[in-house]
Structures are given as C-alpha cells and as structure tokens.
C-alpha positions in Angstrom: 38.2 -4.8 -20.7 34.4 -5.4 -21.2 33.0 -7.3 -24.2 30.2 -4.7 -24.5 32.7 -1.8 -24.9 32.1 -0.2 -28.3 34.0 3.1 -28.0 37.3 4.3 -26.7 35.4 6.1 -23.9 33.7 2.8 -23.1 37.1 1.3 -22.7 38.2 4.0 -20.3 35.1 3.5 -18.2 35.8 -0.1 -17.9 39.2 0.6 -16.8 38.1 3.1 -14.2 35.5 0.5 -12.8 38.1 -2.3 -12.7 41.0 -0.6 -10.8 41.1 3.2 -10.7 44.4 3.3 -8.8 46.5 1.4 -11.2 48.9 3.2 -13.6 47.6 3.8 -17.0 49.9 6.1 -18.9 53.5 6.7 -17.8 55.0 9.4 -20.1 58.8 10.1 -20.6 60.3 13.0 -22.6 64.0 12.3 -23.0 64.7 15.8 -24.4 63.6 17.4 -21.0 64.0 14.5 -18.5 60.3 14.7 -17.8 58.5 11.6 -16.3 54.8 11.6 -15.5 52.7 8.8 -14.3 48.9 9.0 -14.4 46.7 6.4 -12.7 43.4 5.4 -14.4 41.5 7.8 -12.1 43.9 10.8 -12.9 43.7 10.3 -16.5 39.9 9.9 -16.5 39.7 13.1 -14.6 41.8 14.9 -17.3 39.6 13.4 -19.9 36.4 14.6 -18.2 37.7 18.1 -17.8 38.7 18.2 -21.4 35.4 16.7 -22.6 33.6 19.4 -20.7 35.9 22.0 -22.2 34.9 20.8 -25.7 31.2 20.4 -25.0 30.6 23.4 -22.9 33.1 26.1 -23.6 33.5 25.4 -27.4 30.1 24.0 -28.1 31.3 21.1 -30.3 28.8 18.4 -31.2 28.9 14.8 -32.3 30.3 14.7 -35.8 32.5 17.9 -35.6 35.9 17.5 -36.5 38.8 18.3 -34.2 42.3 18.6 -35.8 44.9 17.3 -33.3 48.3 18.8 -34.3 50.2 17.2 -31.3 53.1 14.8 -30.9 53.0 11.5 -28.8 52.4 12.9 -25.4 50.1 12.2 -22.4 48.0 15.1 -23.2 47.5 14.1 -26.7 46.2 10.7 -25.2 43.8 12.8 -23.1 42.5 14.7 -26.1 41.9 11.5 -28.0 39.7 10.1 -25.2 38.0 13.5 -24.7 37.0 13.6 -28.4 35.6 10.1 -28.1 33.6 10.9 -25.0 31.9 13.9 -26.8 31.3 12.0 -30.0 33.6 14.3 -32.2 36.1 13.1 -34.9 39.7 13.3 -33.8 41.6 14.0 -36.9 45.3 13.4 -35.9 47.6 15.5 -37.9 44.5 16.8 -39.9 44.2 19.9 -41.9 43.2 22.9 -39.6 41.4 24.5 -42.3 38.9 21.8 -42.6 38.4 21.4 -38.9 35.8 22.9 -36.5 38.4 23.2 -33.8 42.2 22.8 -33.8 44.4 21.7 -31.0 48.1 22.5 -31.4 51.4 22.0 -29.8 54.0 24.9 -29.7 55.6 23.6 -32.9 52.5 23.8 -35.1 51.0 27.1 -34.2 51.4 28.7 -37.6 49.7 25.9 -39.5 47.0 25.8 -36.8 46.1 29.4 -37.6 44.3 28.1 -40.7 41.4 27.0 -38.6 38.5 29.5 -38.7 36.9 27.9 -35.6 38.2 27.7 -32.0 42.0 27.2 -31.5 43.5 25.7 -28.4 47.3 25.6 -27.7 49.2 23.2 -25.6 52.6 24.3 -24.3 53.5 20.6 -23.5 55.5 21.7 -20.6 56.3 19.4 -17.6 53.3 19.0 -15.3 50.9 20.3 -17.8 52.4 23.9 -17.5 51.0 26.9 -19.3 52.7 29.1 -21.8 54.7 32.0 -20.3 52.8 34.1 -22.8 49.6 32.8 -24.4 49.9 32.6 -28.2 47.8 35.2 -30.0 44.6 33.8 -31.3 44.7 30.7 -29.2 43.2 29.6 -25.8 45.8 28.2 -23.4 44.7 24.7 -22.6 46.5 24.8 -19.1 44.6 28.0 -18.3 41.2 26.7 -19.5 41.0 23.2 -18.3 41.4 23.3 -14.5 38.2 25.1 -14.0 36.1 22.4 -15.9 34.0 19.9 -14.1 35.5 16.6 -12.9 32.6 14.5 -14.3 31.4 14.4 -17.8 28.0 13.3 -19.4 27.6 13.9 -23.1 24.4 15.8 -24.1 23.8 13.2 -26.9 24.6 9.5 -26.7 27.8 8.7 -28.7 27.1 6.5 -31.6 29.8 3.7 -31.8 29.1 3.4 -35.6 29.9 7.0 -36.3 33.3 8.3 -37.3 35.7 8.6 -34.3 39.3 8.7 -35.4 41.2 9.8 -38.6 44.9 9.1 -38.8 47.2 8.4 -41.8 44.4 8.3 -44.2 42.6 5.7 -42.2 39.1 6.5 -40.8 37.6 4.5 -38.1 34.3 4.4 -36.1 34.4 4.0 -32.5 33.4 0.3 -32.7 36.1 -0.3 -35.5 38.7 1.3 -33.3 37.8 -0.8 -30.4 37.8 -4.0 -32.3 41.2 -3.0 -34.0 42.7 -2.3 -30.5 41.5 -5.7 -29.1 43.0 -7.5 -32.1 46.5 -5.7 -31.6 46.3 -6.4 -27.9 45.8 -10.1 -28.6 48.6 -10.2 -31.1 51.0 -8.4 -28.7 50.0 -10.8 -26.0 48.7 -7.9 -23.8 46.8 -8.7 -20.6 45.7 -7.0 -17.4 49.3 -7.0 -16.0 51.0 -5.9 -19.2 53.2 -2.8 -19.5 53.8 -1.8 -23.2 56.6 0.6 -23.9 56.1 2.6 -27.1 58.5 4.9 -28.8 56.3 5.3 -31.9 55.0 8.6 -32.9 51.3 9.3 -32.9 51.0 9.9 -36.7 49.8 6.3 -37.7 47.4 3.7 -36.3 50.4 1.6 -35.2 51.7 4.5 -33.1 48.3 5.3 -31.6 47.4 1.6 -30.9 50.9 0.7 -29.3 51.0 4.1 -27.4 47.4 4.0 -26.1 44.5 2.0 -27.5 45.8 -1.6 -27.4 47.0 -1.5 -23.8 43.8 0.4 -22.8 41.7 -2.4 -24.5 43.6 -5.1 -22.7 43.3 -3.6 -19.3 47.1 -3.0 -19.2 49.1 0.2 -19.2 51.5 2.1 -21.5 54.9 3.6 -21.1 54.9 6.4 -23.7 58.3 7.7 -24.7 59.0 10.8 -26.6 62.4 11.7 -28.0 63.7 8.2 -27.3 66.6 8.8 -29.4 68.1 10.9 -26.9 68.4 8.1 -24.5 72.0 6.9 -24.3 73.9 3.7 -23.5 71.8 1.1 -21.9 69.1 3.6 -20.9 66.4 1.7 -22.7 67.1 -1.7 -21.1 67.2 0.1 -17.7 63.9 1.7 -18.4 62.3 -1.6 -19.4 63.5 -3.0 -16.1 62.5 -0.1 -13.8 59.0 0.2 -15.5 58.4 -3.6 -15.5 57.8 -3.5 -19.3 56.5 -6.7 -20.8 56.1 -5.6 -24.5 58.1 -3.1 -26.6 57.1 -1.2 -29.7 59.8 0.9 -31.4 
C-alpha cells in the first residue's frame, strides 16, 4: 500500500511493485470444485489484457459506463480493475440498456441483450475456459482476451476524482473508493500478511470491499468463495486452516 495511491489501478501497481509473486486472489467455486490461485503478477497480466481489450478493441473512453452483470468471481475482480485502469465506470449489476458496454455471465445473457453497445460474455468455466458455442450477439471474453497486450497504458490519464464504481445505489470516485477500502482494511485489522476469506456476493460495497478492495488496499490477499453454502461439515474451518485465513467475512 502506497499513501499516494488514489485509484484502484494505483493500488494494483503498488502491489505489483512490492511483491509480484505473492498470492492476491484465491478463488473457490464450491458448486464445481474449482480452485484458482492468482499471484499479483498473474492477476495484473489479466487486468492489462482486459484493459487493452476495452480501450483498443471496444474503443471505450474515460467516463463511459460498463455494466458488469457478473457474480463474485476472480474474472469479475479482473474486470473491476481493468475498468479502473481505463477510467471507465464499473456499474456492478447495472442496467445494460443504460451502458456503453455490457459484460455478462452465462446466467444473465438475456438481460444483457438490452445493451445497444458492445456485449461481452464470460462462460465462467474453470481455468477461464470459453463457451462451447459463443452466445449470439456476444464476444466470448475467453476468445478475445488472450491476444491482447501484456502491458497497458491509458490513452488519457485516469482522473481519481471522476466516477469509478457504482454498486447498490452507491457511486464512488477512484479516490473515494481507495479511501473506503483503506478504512475497511483498518477496521478488519488487515495488513500485508493478511488473508481475508469472503463468501459475500459482489452486489454491494461490503461484498466488493471484503472480496477485493480492502485486502488489495492493505497489501494482503483474498480467498474469494462462490457457492459457499455447498461446503459441507467442517469444510469452512478446514479451508480457513489450509489457506491460512486471518479474517473472515460471511
């Protein structure tokens, strides 16, 4: 964490400079048995590729609105940081009809068709796999993103005082988001060695903070769990132990 960081993208750059090899996001889907662990460097590479996709392939510009119709997932976390890197507004659960671009998971494709701009679909399959058959009217993220560049530079500087995130009726600038994330990290007692397990959905600030932004602001890491209700018996305690979890948000 760097005191001069004023956007989520700044937080990621600081994490990359501090220790690129450490884990940043460990993702579990207890409906499929999937586990994925991304180091800071690997996560940042996905963010760079996705930001290049937004800026170059879809020509989005600072101030444009991207509706993210996605669950709590490691790829959603990537999109949130990619939007911040470009300077576009990440509207989590937002109205596709009011967005310049929509990003949809497999369960929200019909609603996403209301977007008159570009439409991107994520299969949310293990290891970032593609759709067996691409949805009509959508670009398959898993097909489009691999060819994008591994480094990203915005065409225009990102204004930390411009709108950055909309979720649950709350709108935040990049600077406000960073400040809230730092406050949450302090309240949770997060530090550089902290591992925060979150089973919260990404439909509120609390879910986004626990599942990404607060650990990132603290220089820690997150264990993001989807479908945690499928975990039986003492599975949660075993996961906390195996993942060296220090803080839990459920």
